C-alpha positions as CSV (number, residue, x, y, z in Angstrom):
1,M,83.9,29.5,40.6
2,H,87.0,28.6,41.7
3,L,86.7,25.5,40.5
4,L,85.4,26.5,36.8
5,A,88.5,28.5,37.0
6,L,90.5,24.9,37.9
7,A,89.2,23.0,35.1
8,I,89.6,25.7,32.5
9,A,93.1,27.0,33.4
10,P,95.3,23.9,32.0
11,V,92.7,23.7,28.9
12,F,93.7,27.7,28.1
13,L,97.6,27.2,29.6
14,I,98.3,24.4,26.5
15,I,96.4,26.8,24.4
16,L,98.9,29.3,24.9
17,Y,101.9,26.7,24.4
18,I,100.6,26.3,21.0
19,Y,100.5,29.7,19.7
20,Y,103.5,30.5,21.5
21,N,105.1,28.2,19.3
22,D,103.8,29.7,15.8
23,K,106.5,31.3,15.9
24,Y,106.1,32.7,12.1
25,D,102.7,33.1,11.0
26,K,99.8,33.5,14.0
27,E,96.0,32.5,13.1
28,P,93.4,34.9,13.1
29,K,92.5,35.1,16.8
30,L,88.7,35.0,15.7
31,L,89.1,31.3,13.5
32,L,90.6,30.6,17.0
33,F,88.0,31.4,19.1
34,Y,85.9,30.2,16.5
35,S,87.6,26.9,17.1
36,F,87.8,27.0,19.6
37,L,83.9,26.7,20.3
38,L,83.0,24.2,18.1
39,G,85.2,21.8,20.1
40,A,83.3,22.9,23.2
41,I,79.7,22.3,21.6
42,V,79.4,20.7,18.2
43,S,82.2,18.3,19.1
44,I,80.7,17.4,22.4
45,L,77.3,16.9,20.5
46,V,78.5,14.9,18.0
47,T,80.1,12.6,20.5
48,T,77.4,12.5,22.9
49,I,75.2,11.3,19.6
50,L,77.4,8.9,18.0
51,Y,77.5,7.6,21.9
52,V,73.4,6.9,22.5
53,I,73.4,5.8,19.0
54,S,76.1,3.0,20.3
55,D,74.1,2.7,23.0
56,Y,71.5,0.8,20.9
57,T,73.5,-0.5,17.4
58,I,76.6,-2.3,20.1
59,P,75.7,-5.8,20.4
60,I,75.7,-6.9,24.6
61,A,77.9,-9.2,23.6
62,I,81.1,-6.5,22.7
63,A,79.6,-3.7,24.7
64,G,79.7,-4.4,28.5
65,N,83.3,-3.6,31.0
66,T,83.5,-7.4,32.3
67,S,86.3,-8.8,30.1
68,V,89.2,-7.5,28.7
69,L,88.2,-7.3,24.9
70,Q,85.2,-6.0,26.7
71,L,87.4,-2.8,27.3
72,F,89.7,-3.2,24.4
73,I,86.7,-2.4,22.2
74,K,84.8,0.1,24.7
75,A,88.5,1.7,24.5
76,F,89.7,1.7,20.7
77,F,85.8,1.6,18.7
78,I,84.6,3.8,21.2
79,V,85.5,5.9,23.3
80,A,88.1,6.8,21.5
81,L,87.0,6.7,17.4
82,I,83.8,8.5,18.1
83,E,85.6,11.3,20.5
84,E,88.5,11.9,18.0
85,F,85.9,11.2,15.2
86,S,83.3,13.9,16.1
87,K,87.0,16.7,16.5
88,Y,88.4,15.8,13.2
89,I,85.6,16.3,11.6
90,I,85.8,20.3,12.5
91,V,88.6,20.9,12.2
92,R,88.5,18.8,8.1
93,Y,85.7,20.4,6.9
94,F,85.7,23.7,9.2
95,A,89.9,24.8,9.2
96,Q,91.7,22.6,6.7
97,P,89.9,24.5,3.6
98,N,90.3,28.2,5.4
99,K,92.7,30.2,3.2
100,A,94.5,31.1,6.9
101,F,95.7,27.4,7.1
102,N,98.5,28.2,5.0
103,E,101.2,26.3,6.7
104,Q,101.7,22.2,8.1
105,F,101.8,23.5,11.2
106,D,98.3,25.1,11.0
107,G,97.5,21.5,11.5
108,I,98.1,21.3,14.5
109,V,96.9,24.4,15.5
110,Y,93.5,23.9,14.4
111,A,93.4,20.6,15.8
112,V,94.3,21.5,18.9
113,M,92.2,24.2,19.4
114,V,89.3,22.4,19.0
115,S,90.2,19.8,21.2
116,M,91.0,21.9,23.7
117,G,87.5,23.4,23.4
118,F,86.1,19.6,23.7
119,A,88.3,19.4,26.9
120,A,87.1,22.2,28.1
121,T,83.2,21.6,28.3
122,E,84.2,18.0,29.6
123,N,86.7,18.9,32.3
124,I,84.3,21.2,33.6
125,M,81.8,18.7,33.4
126,Y,84.1,15.7,35.5
127,V,85.8,18.9,37.9
128,L,82.3,20.5,39.3
129,Q,81.7,16.5,40.3
130,G,84.6,15.1,41.4
131,G,85.7,18.4,43.5
132,I,89.4,19.6,43.2
133,E,90.9,16.4,43.9
134,T,90.1,16.1,39.9
135,A,91.1,19.1,38.5
136,L,94.5,18.9,40.2
137,L,94.7,14.4,38.5
138,R,92.8,15.9,35.3
139,A,95.3,18.8,34.8
140,F,98.6,16.3,34.7
141,T,96.0,13.9,32.6
142,A,93.2,13.6,30.5
143,V,93.7,17.6,29.5
144,P,97.6,17.1,28.4
145,A,96.6,13.8,26.6
146,H,93.8,15.3,24.9
147,A,96.4,17.9,23.8
148,T,98.4,14.6,22.7
149,F,96.4,13.3,20.1
150,A,95.5,16.7,18.7
151,V,98.6,17.5,17.9
152,L,99.7,13.8,16.4
153,M,96.2,13.9,14.6
154,G,97.1,17.9,13.2
155,Y,100.8,17.5,12.6
156,F,99.2,14.6,9.7
157,M,96.4,17.0,8.8
158,G,98.6,19.4,8.4
159,K,100.8,17.8,5.8
160,A,97.7,16.6,4.1
161,K,96.3,20.0,3.0
162,F,99.8,20.3,0.9
163,S,99.6,16.3,-0.4
164,N,98.1,15.3,-3.1
165,N,97.1,12.3,-1.1
166,R,94.7,14.6,1.5
167,M,92.6,11.8,2.0
168,I,95.3,9.1,3.1
169,L,96.8,11.2,5.2
170,N,94.0,13.0,6.8
171,L,92.6,9.5,7.5
172,L,96.3,8.6,8.6
173,G,95.5,11.9,11.3
174,L,92.9,10.3,12.7
175,L,93.6,6.8,12.9
176,L,97.4,7.8,15.4
177,A,95.4,9.9,17.3
178,I,92.5,7.0,18.2
179,L,95.5,4.4,18.0
180,F,97.1,6.4,21.6
181,H,93.6,7.8,22.7
182,G,92.3,4.2,23.2
183,A,95.8,3.3,23.9
184,Y,95.4,5.6,27.0
185,D,91.8,4.4,28.3
186,F,92.1,1.1,28.2
187,F,94.6,1.3,30.7
188,L,92.7,3.0,32.8
189,F,89.4,0.7,32.0
190,L,91.5,-2.3,33.5
191,E,91.1,-1.2,37.0
192,F,90.8,-5.5,38.3
193,I,94.0,-5.3,36.9
194,P,96.7,-4.0,39.4
195,G,99.5,-1.7,38.2
196,I,97.9,-1.9,35.0
197,W,97.0,1.8,35.4
198,I,101.4,2.2,34.7
199,G,100.2,1.7,30.7
200,A,98.2,4.4,30.8
201,F,100.7,7.3,31.8
202,I,103.5,4.9,29.6
203,S,101.1,5.4,26.4
204,L,100.9,9.3,27.0
205,F,105.0,10.4,27.7
206,I,105.6,8.5,24.8
207,G,102.7,10.6,23.2
208,L,104.2,13.7,24.6
209,L,107.7,12.5,23.2
210,L,106.0,12.3,19.9
211,S,103.7,15.5,19.7
212,R,106.6,17.5,21.0
213,K,108.8,16.2,17.5
214,A,106.0,17.4,15.9
215,I,105.8,20.6,16.6
216,K,109.8,21.1,16.3
217,K,109.2,19.6,12.9
218,H,106.4,21.4,11.7
219,S,107.9,25.1,13.2
220,N,111.4,24.6,11.2
221,N,109.7,23.7,8.3
222,S,107.8,26.4,8.5
223,R,107.0,28.2,5.0
224,F,107.7,31.5,6.8
225,K,111.0,30.2,8.8
226,D,112.7,32.7,6.2
227,S,110.6,36.1,5.6
228,S,110.4,36.7,9.0
229,T,113.5,37.1,9.6
230,I,113.9,39.5,6.2
């Protein structure tokens, strides 16, 4: 039971952080729960199905793990693309059309909820296998990484909801999440190059800085900011 608690603790700390920063128009708790649940179940199922399909459709010549090129393809075009797409479709077709999605900051909120649902399921599986050390390591790496990918995606999906360029901005959010996710994984996959793993933490650090700016910008530009002070 303690491993389960360690696995989900960082997930809910991030959720509380985002919920706290949604200062001017809180989202319905039930809708947030549904978003989390869809991320935890549907997004994982979609990811699993797409991984199976990729195993049968990607040529063996580029699907291995023995060269930098193969690992680059795996990081960006398999892992990052599949996982971020599985989260994106839930935000795009479940959360974004909802009337409660009524300001740009909501893109960040719902993207993080879906992503934390995904991260919760993934983290539980890894932690139950790897134990306390895995739980502590992932609490400061993989879980916040998923959150940063979500914030960057949600920033543009929030802008897209209220723009005439909805498709372009939505896809830009997806692309940015894929780029940061792919970069993070790529450096970790290059285990045969000593010290290259530091690149993953540099990309995570940059993602965290950009995420903080994105949260602050959407919060400051909230359409409900002035009315909340009346």
